[in-house]
N, C-alpha and C positions, 0 to 999 in steps of 0.2 A: 457438677453436671452442666452448669451454665457454659463454661468454656467449650465442652464437647458439643452442646447443643448449638452454640454459635458456629463452631467449625462445620457442623453438618449443614447448617443453613447456608453458610458461605459456599460450601461445595455445591449445594443444590443450585444456588443462584448462578455460579460459574457455569455449571453444566447447561442450564437454560440459556444463558447468554451465548454460549458457544453454539448451541443448537440453532439459534435464530440469527447468528451473526452472518453477514453476507459472505458468500464464498466466491472465490475467483472462478470465472468460467473456464472450463477445460480448453486447452489450446486446440483450435480447429485442425482437422486432418491436413488441410492444405498448408497451414502455417508450419506444421511439423516437417513437411517436405521442403518448404521454402528454406527453412533453417538448415536442413541437410544439404540442399543444393548450394547455399551460400558458403558452407564449409568446404564443399567439394570444389567449388571454383577457387577458393583461396588456396586449397591444396594444389590445384593445377597451376596456379600462378607462381607458386613457390616450389614446384615439383623438383627441380634440379637441386636446389639448396637443401631440401628436406631429405631426398633420397627415398628409397622404397620403405625403409624402416621408419623414417620420420613421417612419411605420408600415412603409413599404417597407424602410427601412434596418434597422429592428428585426427584421423577419421574415426578411430575406435569409439571415443566417448559419444559423438553425435550419432554414430550408427547404432549404438546400444540404446539410444533414445529415439531411434527411428524405426528399427526393425524388431519384430518379435521373433528372435532367433529360435527360442525353444519351440514355438508353434510351427515355424517353417521347417525345422529339422524333423519334427514329428510327421508333418504332412508330406515331406519329401520321401518318406518311406511307406506311406499309406498304411494298409492293414498289417504290414509286416512289423510295424512299430510295436504292436501289442504282444508280439512273440519274443520281444527282447526284455531283459531284466533291467533294473534301475542303473546298474553299473554300466551296461551297454548304452542305455539312453544317455547318460552323462558323457561318456566317451564320444559318442557320435555327435552330440550337440556341440561339444568343444571343437571337434574337427570341422564340422559344418560351419560354425561361426568363423573360425580362423580362415577357412578357405575363402569365404566371401570377403572378409577383410583384406586378405592378400590379393584377391582378384581386383578389388577396387584400387588398392595401392599400386598395383602393377599397371592397370589399364589407364588410369587417369594420371599420366606421367608428364604432361606438357600442357601448355595453354596457347591457343592460337585464336584468340578473340571469341571463344565459345560463350554462350549465355543460355540460361534456362528460362523458360516461360511457363508459368502455370496457367492453364486455360480453363480450369474450373473443376468442381467436385460434383459428383452425382451419387445418389443412393444406389446400392447394389444388393445382392442377395444376402440373406442371413444377417441383416443389420450392418453389413460392411459398406464402405464408401470407396469410390474410385476417384483418385486425384489424377487428372489428365495433365500431362506436361510435355514440352518439346525441348530437346537440346538442339539449339541452333549452333552450327559450326560452319566454317568456310566451305567445307567439302559437301556436307549434306545436313539436312535436318532429320533428327531421330525422335520419334514419338515414344515416350516412356510413361506408362500408366501404372499407378501404384494402387493395389487393393489394400485397404486398411480396415482394421477393426478396433473398436474401443476396448481398452484394457484398464485395470485399476490405475496404471501409470500413465494413461493417456492413449492417444491414437498411435497405432503401430502398424507397420507394413507387414503383410503376410504373403504377398506375391508381387512380382513386377512383370509387366507385359511389354515386350519390345514390339514396336510397330502397332501397338494397340491390341494385338491378337496372340502373340507368342508368349505363353506362360513359362517363365523361368522355372517355376516350381514343378510344372508338369514335365519339363525336359529332364530335370534332375530326378524326378520320381521314376521315370521310365528307365533311366540309366542306372540309378542306384539299386532299384529293385531287381534289375536284370543281373547285376553282379551278386547281389545278396542271395538270390535264388540259385545262381549257378555255382558260386564259390564260397558263400557264407559271409557271416558278419566280419570276421577278422580280415578277410581279403578286401572287403569294401573299405574298412577303415584304413588298411594299409595303403590302398590306392589313393585315398584322400591325403594321408600323411605324405606320400611321395609328391603329390601335387603341391602341397604347402611347401615342402622342402625344395622344390624346383625353383622357387623364387620368382622374381619379376619377369623372367623370360618365358614363363609358362603361359598357358591359355586357360580360360575358364573350364571348370570341371565338365560343363555340358559339351565341350568340344574335345575332351580328353579321350584319345583312342582307347586308353586302358579301361575306360568306363563305358565302352560301347559294346 
């Protein structure tokens, strides 16, 4: 009995120690974006050597740690999401994620002295935070604001606002739901698959005439 009792005591002591042990603070929302931007700039500086596949591969890990792709995929379909089954959810999420990865890999294909500036973070609706940033480039400055929410894995992006007002997710929702209602789920996914297959010469889905 003694060894068993000792083992139980040791387990209890360990559990108490872990409960009161200092925990690392979660990474702030702005720091998540700064990490993403640092990787994005590195990809831009090495764009030609990497090629589109290399850029995609370099971006994927940090984007998975920055974007809440499942939540964004669901929100991009709005109420229509509830009408789909689990297999359709998984299929759409996969294509949605791949399309965003391919779009970034295609769009950020050169470096001409660009730099990102993080201007601050502010609280927003439903416990989310807005991280306000600017992309400085020789041609023009572009405001990029990220709406983020806290998840068990840390802060994750659930929407991006171009110019501080244009919601990427709202644009996608309008176009995706239009195709979904007009032609059905398979037609929508087929359109996304074609966009992914088009490669770096394509344009973001929000500008794809097939999705209008």
